[in-house]
C-alpha positions in Angstrom: 10.6 -13.7 -57.1 7.8 -15.6 -54.9 6.4 -18.7 -57.0 2.7 -19.4 -56.8 1.1 -22.9 -55.9 -0.7 -24.6 -58.7 -4.1 -24.8 -55.6 -4.5 -21.4 -56.5 -2.9 -20.0 -52.9 -2.7 -22.9 -50.8 1.0 -22.5 -50.2 3.5 -21.1 -47.4 5.0 -17.7 -47.6 8.1 -17.0 -45.3 8.2 -14.1 -43.5 12.1 -12.1 -42.9 12.1 -13.8 -40.2 12.1 -17.1 -41.0 8.5 -17.4 -39.9 5.8 -18.8 -42.1 2.4 -18.4 -42.8 -0.8 -20.0 -44.6 -1.4 -18.5 -48.1 0.5 -17.2 -50.8 -2.6 -14.1 -51.7 -3.1 -13.9 -47.2 -5.7 -16.2 -45.5 -9.5 -15.8 -43.7 -11.1 -17.3 -41.0 -15.1 -16.7 -39.4 -15.2 -15.7 -36.0 -18.9 -16.6 -35.7 -21.0 -15.2 -32.2 -24.0 -15.8 -30.2 -25.2 -13.6 -27.7 -26.2 -16.5 -25.3 -24.4 -19.6 -27.1 -20.7 -17.4 -27.6 -18.0 -18.4 -29.8 -17.3 -20.6 -32.3 -13.8 -22.4 -32.2 -12.7 -25.0 -34.1 -9.6 -27.6 -32.3 -7.5 -28.0 -35.2 -6.5 -32.2 -36.4 -3.2 -33.0 -36.0 -3.1 -33.0 -40.1 -3.1 -29.5 -39.8 -0.1 -26.2 -39.4 -0.6 -25.9 -35.8 -2.6 -29.1 -35.0 -4.1 -29.2 -31.9 -5.1 -25.7 -30.7 -8.4 -23.6 -30.8 -8.7 -21.6 -33.8 -12.0 -20.3 -36.1 -12.0 -22.4 -39.1 -11.0 -20.3 -41.8 -8.0 -21.1 -44.1 -6.1 -19.4 -47.9 -7.7 -16.8 -49.5 -7.5 -17.7 -54.1 -6.3 -15.2 -56.1 -8.7 -11.8 -56.0 -10.7 -13.6 -53.7 -12.2 -11.4 -50.8 -11.7 -12.2 -47.3 -15.8 -12.6 -46.8 -15.6 -15.0 -49.5 -13.0 -17.0 -48.6 -13.9 -17.4 -45.2 -17.3 -18.6 -46.3 -15.9 -21.1 -48.8 -13.5 -22.1 -46.0 -16.6 -22.4 -43.6 -18.7 -24.4 -45.7 -15.8 -27.2 -46.1 -14.6 -27.2 -42.7 -17.9 -27.1 -40.1 -20.8 -26.9 -43.1 -21.4 -23.3 -42.9 -24.1 -21.8 -44.9 -24.2 -18.1 -46.1 -27.2 -18.5 -45.0 -26.6 -19.3 -40.7 -25.1 -16.0 -40.4 -25.2 -12.1 -40.5 -22.0 -10.8 -41.6 -20.3 -8.6 -39.4 -17.1 -6.3 -39.6 -13.8 -7.4 -41.0 -10.7 -7.6 -38.4 -7.3 -7.3 -40.9 -4.2 -8.8 -38.9 -1.5 -7.4 -41.8 2.5 -8.2 -41.8 2.7 -6.3 -45.1 4.1 -9.4 -47.1 0.7 -11.5 -45.7 -2.1 -11.1 -44.0 -5.2 -13.0 -42.3 -8.7 -11.3 -41.9 -11.1 -12.5 -39.9 -14.1 -12.3 -40.3 -16.9 -11.3 -37.3 -20.1 -12.7 -38.2 -23.6 -13.3 -36.3 -25.4 -16.5 -35.9 -29.0 -16.3 -37.3 -30.7 -19.8 -37.3 -29.8 -23.0 -35.1 -26.2 -24.2 -36.3 -24.7 -27.4 -35.4 -21.4 -27.8 -37.0 -19.9 -31.1 -38.5 -16.3 -32.0 -38.4 -13.7 -33.0 -41.3 -10.4 -33.9 -41.4 -9.7 -30.2 -40.9 -10.9 -30.4 -37.0 -11.4 -32.3 -34.7 -14.6 -30.5 -32.6 -16.2 -27.7 -32.6 -17.0 -25.8 -29.5 -19.4 -22.6 -28.7 -16.8 -20.9 -25.6 -17.7 -17.7 -23.9 -15.8 -14.2 -25.2 -14.7 -14.6 -21.8 -13.3 -18.2 -21.5 -11.7 -17.8 -25.4 -8.4 -16.5 -23.4 -8.4 -19.4 -21.3 -7.7 -21.9 -23.9 -4.6 -22.9 -26.0 -5.8 -20.2 -29.2 -3.7 -20.1 -33.0 -0.9 -17.2 -32.3 -2.6 -15.6 -34.6 -5.7 -15.5 -33.0 -4.3 -14.8 -29.1 -2.7 -12.3 -31.0 -5.7 -10.5 -32.4 -8.4 -11.9 -29.9 -8.8 -8.2 -27.9 -10.1 -6.7 -30.9 -11.8 -9.5 -31.9 -13.7 -9.6 -28.2 -14.6 -5.6 -28.8 -15.9 -6.2 -32.4 -18.4 -8.6 -31.2 -19.7 -6.2 -28.1 -19.7 -3.6 -30.0 -22.2 -5.1 -32.4 -24.3 -6.8 -29.9 -24.4 -3.2 -28.5 -25.6 -2.1 -31.8 -28.0 -4.8 -33.1 -31.3 -6.7 -31.7 -30.2 -10.0 -31.1 -33.0 -12.6 -31.8 -31.7 -16.3 -30.5 -31.8 -18.3 -33.5 -34.9 -21.4 -33.5 -34.4 -24.6 -34.4 
């Protein structure tokens, strides 16, 4: 039997192999893409799980929270991104059976400058072909090829407009 955190989902889940994953109800993050800038990545602070490596803004889902709502809530907390800044696209699901991580792929609609909080030490816009050269969060590394394809498909199917300042 699994105990539920008083913080509504903010706790570790342990897999049958002893691995641990953040988020009793799973977790979600947002991968913001721009045709000119690339994708927005966050270098995690040492105060977080997997500190010092690159990932997307994201975190534990609350009970009954959707992946999109959770990813947007976390992005607003971690870098100041609001729903008005992006157009939501497809959602990539990484599912281990006992735990899952959803990456919401979104397109930037307007100029945006991320702000730091305690969970990040840096944000960078990274070209798609350079992402896999970084020290990535293990889950992002495993999903990167599929996420990159999703971004290419979205760009091919949409009229891409440069954000206005």
